[in-house]
C-alpha positions, -999 to 999 in steps of 0.1 A, spaced: 386 -248 -356 399 -258 -322 408 -234 -293 434 -243 -266 440 -226 -233 474 -235 -217 475 -227 -180 508 -226 -162 517 -218 -126 536 -185 -125 571 -185 -109 565 -219 -95 602 -229 -90 611 -198 -68 578 -201 -49 584 -238 -40 618 -228 -24 601 -206 1 585 -237 16 618 -252 27 631 -287 21 602 -306 37 578 -295 10 571 -323 -14 540 -336 3 526 -300 3 533 -296 -34 516 -328 -43 485 -319 -23 485 -284 -39 488 -298 -74 461 -323 -69 438 -296 -54 445 -273 -83 438 -299 -109 405 -308 -92 394 -271 -91 404 -264 -127 385 -295 -139 354 -284 -120 355 -248 -133 361 -257 -169 338 -287 -171 310 -264 -159 316 -245 -191 316 -277 -213 353 -279 -215 378 -305 -203 412 -301 -187 442 -323 -195 471 -326 -171 502 -319 -191 527 -315 -163 519 -310 -126 525 -272 -131 508 -270 -165 474 -278 -179 459 -279 -214 422 -270 -218 403 -276 -250 383 -243 -246 361 -241 -277 333 -216 -270 350 -198 -241 354 -161 -243 380 -138 -227 354 -130 -200 350 -167 -192 387 -170 -187 388 -139 -165 360 -153 -143 379 -186 -138 411 -166 -129 391 -146 -103 378 -178 -87 412 -194 -86 428 -164 -69 403 -167 -41 414 -203 -34 451 -205 -41 480 -183 -31 499 -192 -63 489 -175 -96 484 -189 -131 492 -175 -165 468 -184 -194 479 -186 -231 452 -191 -257 455 -201 -293 433 -215 -320 438 -232 -354 426 -260 -376 447 -286 -358 453 -291 -321 491 -289 -324 489 -257 -344 466 -242 -318 492 -251 -292 518 -232 -313 495 -202 -316 491 -201 -278 528 -204 -274 533 -176 -299 509 -153 -280 528 -158 -247 563 -156 -262 554 -123 -280 534 -110 -251 501 -106 -270 482 -94 -240 444 -101 -238 441 -91 -201 471 -78 -182 456 -79 -147 448 -116 -149 478 -126 -170 460 -138 -201 478 -139 -235 472 -150 -270 443 -151 -294 406 -159 -289 385 -175 -316 355 -152 -320 340 -172 -349 313 -198 -347 332 -225 -366 340 -245 -335 348 -282 -339 366 -308 -316 375 -344 -323 386 -366 -294 399 -401 -295 396 -422 -264 420 -453 -265 424 -481 -240 442 -514 -238 420 -544 -246 421 -570 -218 448 -555 -197 437 -577 -168 452 -607 -185 487 -592 -182 483 -590 -144 486 -628 -143 522 -626 -154 534 -590 -148 537 -571 -115 519 -537 -111 551 -518 -118 559 -538 -149 525 -530 -162 530 -493 -155 563 -494 -174 545 -510 -204 517 -483 -203 542 -454 -202 562 -469 -231 529 -471 -250 522 -435 -241 555 -424 -255 549 -442 -288 514 -428 -290 525 -392 -283 552 -393 -309 530 -410 -336 501 -385 -332 523 -355 -329 533 -362 -365 495 -359 -372 493 -324 -355 475 -340 -326 480 -340 -288 480 -371 -267 473 -372 -229 475 -401 -204 443 -402 -184 452 -429 -158 449 -466 -157 452 -478 -193 433 -448 -208 446 -422 -232 429 -393 -250 441 -377 -283 429 -342 -292 428 -352 -328 431 -337 -363 414 -353 -393 447 -369 -402 450 -385 -368 415 -400 -371 422 -415 -405 455 -430 -393 445 -444 -359 439 -479 -373 475 -479 -386 487 -470 -352 466 -498 -336 479 -523 -361 515 -512 -355 512 -516 -317 496 -550 -321 524 -562 -344 553 -547 -326 542 -550 -289 514 -576 -289 491 -550 -273 455 -547 -286 439 -513 -284 403 -500 -287 396 -465 -299 363 -446 -295 360 -413 -314 337 -384 -306 331 -352 -326 313 -321 -313 314 -283 -309 327 -285 -273 354 -307 -258 332 -321 -230 306 -333 -255 333 -347 -278 348 -367 -249 313 -379 -239 308 -393 -274 343 -407 -276 337 -426 -243 303 -437 -255 320 -450 -287 345 -469 -266 317 -484 -245 300 -495 -277 331 -515 -287 331 -532 -254 294 -540 -257 299 -555 -292 329 -576 -278 309 -588 -248 279 -598 -270 302 -624 -287 303 -606 -320 336 -596 -337 344 -561 -323 358 -532 -344 390 -516 -332 376 -482 -339 341 -467 -335 331 -431 -341 301 -409 -331 
């Protein structure tokens, strides 16, 4: 069972207008500062924050109680003049947990009115998270022929294909920067990742590596996924034939 917490800045559009037209630099600094603080607060509770949009964040929040969410909201309100709404949901797959959180907010299932928390908390102990960490194998070789912007265009096209593919597997894909992606994965996504890697290699001539981690919390699952990815690199660098996928 996986639990997701979706955090969104409340009334962000109207608030930005109060800053006047010369506001974009301020908004970019605010969004960066907010992401940094959220990552700090949630990682201290063995969770990981994924940047969905600049005004919205997804947290794989297995193990977090309502009180934990309230404490984070209290800390944020001391540091930022904007306010956030939290929608929480849980299910067997990441996408279904996302739908459950959406349902809680849409139907105003209030968990805490003062701190604007909606949805459903998983009070059971059957917590499980699978994370897939994918990167492009030998992206540096493309820099010999493609400019930085062309490489970025290729990466974002790959992100789009990856997101659509794994959404059909009830999984959520996030771009982590550089040539790195993470998929909050269902069992179906894990069993089909080799098919996706083969498809991208055949269609786009891009080779991917995928490390998979499984644990009770998202931070531990990400740690194991990255360790799996590092293991693939170590096998490759030793001169042996590397696997495309490695799982811990």
